[in-house]
Biopython code that builds the backbone (N, CA, C, O; Angstrom):
import numpy as np
from Bio.PDB.StructureBuilder import StructureBuilder

atoms = [
    (1, "MET", "N", (0.429, -1.001, -0.150)),
    (1, "MET", "CA", (-0.433, 0.463, 0.367)),
    (1, "MET", "C", (0.548, 1.098, -0.193)),
    (1, "MET", "O", (1.603, 0.589, 0.185)),
    (2, "GLY", "N", (0.702, 1.877, -0.838)),
    (2, "GLY", "CA", (2.235, 3.185, -1.247)),
    (2, "GLY", "C", (0.875, 4.660, -0.918)),
    (2, "GLY", "O", (-0.280, 4.752, -1.334)),
    (3, "SER", "N", (1.737, 5.654, 0.027)),
    (3, "SER", "CA", (0.633, 6.459, 0.403)),
    (3, "SER", "C", (1.199, 7.773, -0.944)),
    (3, "SER", "O", (2.274, 7.739, -1.542)),
    (4, "SER", "N", (0.188, 8.732, -1.098)),
    (4, "SER", "CA", (0.731, 9.594, -2.013)),
    (4, "SER", "C", (1.305, 10.441, -0.985)),
    (4, "SER", "O", (0.961, 10.593, 0.187)),
    (5, "PRO", "N", (2.653, 11.186, -1.939)),
    (5, "PRO", "CA", (3.386, 12.022, -1.508)),
    (5, "PRO", "C", (3.090, 12.674, -0.471)),
    (5, "PRO", "O", (3.109, 11.684, 0.260)),
    (6, "LYS", "N", (2.773, 13.687, 0.379)),
    (6, "LYS", "CA", (2.334, 14.309, 1.356)),
    (6, "LYS", "C", (2.873, 16.571, 0.578)),
    (6, "LYS", "O", (3.952, 16.702, 0.000)),
    (7, "PRO", "N", (2.290, 17.371, 0.696)),
    (7, "PRO", "CA", (2.420, 18.187, 0.399)),
    (7, "PRO", "C", (3.790, 18.517, 1.598)),
    (7, "PRO", "O", (4.052, 18.122, 2.735)),
    (8, "GLN", "N", (4.627, 19.739, 0.302)),
    (8, "GLN", "CA", (5.689, 20.158, 1.674)),
    (8, "GLN", "C", (5.528, 22.278, 1.328)),
    (8, "GLN", "O", (4.909, 22.992, 0.539)),
    (9, "LYS", "N", (6.530, 22.488, 2.503)),
    (9, "LYS", "CA", (6.625, 23.683, 2.313)),
    (9, "LYS", "C", (8.376, 23.890, 3.111)),
    (9, "LYS", "O", (9.010, 23.146, 3.859)),
    (10, "THR", "N", (8.651, 25.079, 2.589)),
    (10, "THR", "CA", (9.547, 25.345, 3.236)),
    (10, "THR", "C", (10.250, 26.009, 4.510)),
    (10, "THR", "O", (10.477, 27.174, 4.187)),
    (11, "CYS", "N", (10.621, 25.820, 5.599)),
    (11, "CYS", "CA", (10.306, 26.846, 6.997)),
    (11, "CYS", "C", (11.448, 27.955, 6.687)),
    (11, "CYS", "O", (12.605, 27.605, 6.454)),
    (12, "PRO", "N", (11.039, 29.349, 6.701)),
    (12, "PRO", "CA", (11.250, 30.977, 6.077)),
    (12, "PRO", "C", (12.866, 30.746, 7.296)),
    (12, "PRO", "O", (13.924, 31.315, 7.027)),
    (13, "VAL", "N", (12.746, 30.067, 8.238)),
    (13, "VAL", "CA", (14.128, 30.410, 9.105)),
    (13, "VAL", "C", (15.175, 29.364, 9.318)),
    (13, "VAL", "O", (16.197, 29.289, 9.999)),
    (14, "CYS", "N", (14.374, 28.384, 8.269)),
    (14, "CYS", "CA", (15.482, 27.252, 8.671)),
    (14, "CYS", "C", (16.160, 26.984, 7.643)),
    (14, "CYS", "O", (17.351, 26.692, 7.545)),
    (15, "ASN", "N", (15.036, 27.134, 6.550)),
    (15, "ASN", "CA", (15.158, 27.040, 5.091)),
    (15, "ASN", "C", (15.471, 25.185, 4.927)),
    (15, "ASN", "O", (16.026, 24.494, 4.072)),
    (16, "ARG", "N", (14.847, 24.933, 6.113)),
    (16, "ARG", "CA", (14.148, 23.090, 5.643)),
    (16, "ARG", "C", (12.535, 22.489, 5.204)),
    (16, "ARG", "O", (11.322, 22.680, 5.298)),
    (17, "PRO", "N", (12.821, 22.259, 5.059)),
    (17, "PRO", "CA", (11.424, 21.289, 3.697)),
    (17, "PRO", "C", (11.029, 20.611, 5.504)),
    (17, "PRO", "O", (11.806, 20.202, 6.366)),
    (18, "PHE", "N", (9.278, 20.762, 5.514)),
    (18, "PHE", "CA", (8.411, 20.316, 6.500)),
    (18, "PHE", "C", (7.401, 19.573, 5.567)),
    (18, "PHE", "O", (6.976, 20.176, 4.582)),
    (19, "GLU", "N", (7.071, 18.536, 5.777)),
    (19, "GLU", "CA", (5.782, 18.062, 5.205)),
    (19, "GLU", "C", (4.357, 18.208, 5.676)),
    (19, "GLU", "O", (4.246, 18.282, 6.900)),
    (20, "TRP", "N", (3.348, 18.261, 5.042)),
    (20, "TRP", "CA", (2.396, 17.743, 5.677)),
    (20, "TRP", "C", (1.620, 17.016, 6.791)),
    (20, "TRP", "O", (1.365, 15.818, 6.669)),
    (21, "ARG", "N", (1.124, 17.935, 8.207)),
    (21, "ARG", "CA", (0.869, 16.540, 9.238)),
    (21, "ARG", "C", (-0.486, 17.108, 9.012)),
    (21, "ARG", "O", (-0.987, 17.957, 8.274)),
    (22, "ALA", "N", (-0.946, 16.145, 10.116)),
    (22, "ALA", "CA", (-2.615, 15.672, 10.577)),
    (22, "ALA", "C", (-2.922, 16.794, 11.244)),
    (22, "ALA", "O", (-3.840, 17.599, 11.085)),
    (23, "LYS", "N", (-2.008, 16.743, 12.036)),
    (23, "LYS", "CA", (-2.621, 18.542, 13.491)),
    (23, "LYS", "C", (-2.633, 19.981, 12.665)),
    (23, "LYS", "O", (-3.237, 20.973, 13.073)),
    (24, "TRP", "N", (-1.990, 19.939, 11.637)),
    (24, "TRP", "CA", (-2.955, 21.195, 10.972)),
    (24, "TRP", "C", (-3.694, 20.888, 8.941)),
    (24, "TRP", "O", (-3.708, 21.405, 7.824)),
    (25, "ARG", "N", (-4.058, 19.954, 9.550)),
    (25, "ARG", "CA", (-5.108, 19.317, 8.454)),
    (25, "ARG", "C", (-6.236, 20.825, 8.422)),
    (25, "ARG", "O", (-6.709, 21.166, 7.338)),
    (26, "LYS", "N", (-6.512, 21.489, 9.497)),
    (26, "LYS", "CA", (-7.415, 22.363, 8.703)),
    (26, "LYS", "C", (-6.932, 23.710, 9.013)),
    (26, "LYS", "O", (-7.846, 24.410, 9.449)),
    (27, "ASN", "N", (-5.506, 24.468, 8.914)),
    (27, "ASN", "CA", (-4.526, 25.321, 8.918)),
    (27, "ASN", "C", (-3.808, 25.288, 8.049)),
    (27, "ASN", "O", (-3.464, 26.407, 7.670)),
    (28, "TRP", "N", (-3.271, 24.233, 7.366)),
    (28, "TRP", "CA", (-2.107, 23.701, 6.094)),
    (28, "TRP", "C", (-2.261, 25.096, 5.701)),
    (28, "TRP", "O", (-1.721, 25.698, 6.629)),
    (29, "ASP", "N", (-2.796, 26.193, 4.641)),
    (29, "ASP", "CA", (-2.342, 27.154, 4.384)),
    (29, "ASP", "C", (-1.378, 28.427, 4.900)),
    (29, "ASP", "O", (-0.500, 29.034, 4.286)),
    (30, "ASP", "N", (-1.935, 28.614, 6.411)),
    (30, "ASP", "CA", (-1.991, 29.566, 6.803)),
    (30, "ASP", "C", (-0.712, 29.078, 8.019)),
    (30, "ASP", "O", (-0.772, 29.579, 9.141)),
    (31, "VAL", "N", (0.676, 27.841, 7.592)),
    (31, "VAL", "CA", (1.596, 27.135, 8.571)),
    (31, "VAL", "C", (2.680, 27.849, 8.421)),
    (31, "VAL", "O", (2.751, 27.842, 7.192)),
    (32, "LYS", "N", (3.686, 28.536, 8.823)),
    (32, "LYS", "CA", (4.816, 28.939, 7.554)),
    (32, "LYS", "C", (6.074, 28.468, 8.695)),
    (32, "LYS", "O", (6.950, 29.298, 8.451)),
    (33, "TYR", "N", (6.418, 27.882, 9.416)),
    (33, "TYR", "CA", (7.418, 27.267, 10.025)),
    (33, "TYR", "C", (6.490, 26.366, 10.535)),
    (33, "TYR", "O", (5.296, 26.279, 10.820)),
    (34, "CYS", "N", (7.951, 25.470, 10.536)),
    (34, "CYS", "CA", (8.208, 24.038, 10.788)),
    (34, "CYS", "C", (7.638, 23.403, 12.261)),
    (34, "CYS", "O", (6.914, 22.437, 12.498)),
    (35, "SER", "N", (8.305, 24.400, 13.135)),
    (35, "SER", "CA", (7.974, 24.250, 14.367)),
    (35, "SER", "C", (7.821, 25.291, 15.672)),
    (35, "SER", "O", (8.006, 26.473, 15.384)),
    (36, "LYS", "N", (7.638, 25.121, 16.484)),
    (36, "LYS", "CA", (7.532, 26.226, 17.520)),
    (36, "LYS", "C", (8.577, 26.909, 17.834)),
    (36, "LYS", "O", (8.603, 28.053, 18.288)),
    (37, "ARG", "N", (9.516, 26.165, 17.580)),
    (37, "ARG", "CA", (10.971, 27.149, 18.236)),
    (37, "ARG", "C", (11.205, 27.371, 16.800)),
    (37, "ARG", "O", (11.864, 26.331, 16.801)),
    (38, "CYS", "N", (11.295, 27.858, 15.269)),
    (38, "CYS", "CA", (11.224, 28.533, 14.367)),
    (38, "CYS", "C", (10.234, 29.519, 14.411)),
    (38, "CYS", "O", (10.412, 30.660, 13.982)),
    (39, "ALA", "N", (9.158, 29.100, 14.935)),
    (39, "ALA", "CA", (7.524, 30.339, 14.942)),
    (39, "ALA", "C", (8.213, 31.218, 15.607)),
    (39, "ALA", "O", (7.956, 32.349, 15.196)),
    (40, "SER", "N", (9.216, 31.200, 16.719)),
    (40, "SER", "CA", (9.289, 32.045, 17.996)),
    (40, "SER", "C", (11.213, 32.836, 17.626)),
    (40, "SER", "O", (11.809, 33.668, 18.309)),
    (41, "ASN", "N", (11.722, 32.083, 16.217)),
    (41, "ASN", "CA", (12.945, 32.923, 15.590)),
    (41, "ASN", "C", (12.280, 33.427, 15.045)),
    (41, "ASN", "O", (12.540, 34.567, 15.429)),
    (42, "ARG", "N", (11.700, 33.507, 14.523)),
    (42, "ARG", "CA", (11.264, 34.427, 12.967)),
    (42, "ARG", "C", (11.561, 35.962, 12.990)),
    (42, "ARG", "O", (11.416, 36.893, 12.198)),
    (43, "HIS", "N", (11.982, 35.823, 14.100)),
    (43, "HIS", "CA", (12.592, 37.845, 14.373)),
    (43, "HIS", "C", (14.339, 37.646, 13.449)),
    (43, "HIS", "O", (14.964, 38.579, 12.945)),
    (44, "ARG", "N", (14.794, 36.083, 13.471)),
    (44, "ARG", "CA", (15.823, 36.644, 12.798)),
    (44, "ARG", "C", (16.062, 36.821, 11.651)),
    (44, "ARG", "O", (17.122, 37.203, 11.156)),
    (45, "LEU", "N", (15.099, 36.559, 11.149)),
    (45, "LEU", "CA", (14.711, 36.557, 9.602)),
    (45, "LEU", "C", (15.125, 38.369, 9.147)),
    (45, "LEU", "O", (15.952, 38.757, 8.322)),
    (46, "LYS", "N", (14.225, 39.170, 10.012)),
    (46, "LYS", "CA", (14.403, 40.005, 10.063)),
    (46, "LYS", "C", (15.848, 41.043, 10.348)),
    (46, "LYS", "O", (15.760, 42.257, 10.536)),
    (47, "GLN", "N", (16.988, 40.365, 10.333)),
    (47, "GLN", "CA", (17.735, 40.998, 11.218)),
    (47, "GLN", "C", (18.978, 40.357, 10.169)),
    (47, "GLN", "O", (20.145, 40.480, 10.541)),
    (48, "ARG", "N", (18.695, 39.715, 8.935)),
    (48, "ARG", "CA", (19.079, 38.694, 8.289)),
    (48, "ARG", "C", (19.705, 40.169, 6.941)),
    (48, "ARG", "O", (20.264, 39.850, 5.892)),
]
sb = StructureBuilder()
sb.init_structure("model")
sb.init_model(0)
sb.init_chain("A")
sb.init_seg("    ")
for serial, (resi, resn, name, xyz) in enumerate(atoms, 1):
    if name == "N":
        sb.init_residue(resn, " ", resi, " ")
    sb.init_atom(name, np.array(xyz, "f"), 0.0, 1.0, " ", f" {name:<3s}", serial, name[0])
structure = sb.get_structure()
């Protein structure tokens, strides 16, 4: 049983790809960061 590929996005903080997760089912379009850690470090984007 092969599963279909999951959608991916790239985290703007760490530049790593991350896949869709079931907990993001309702708000995948609004998800920007791969983790809470990156979300809390988003201010680093402005310093670059």
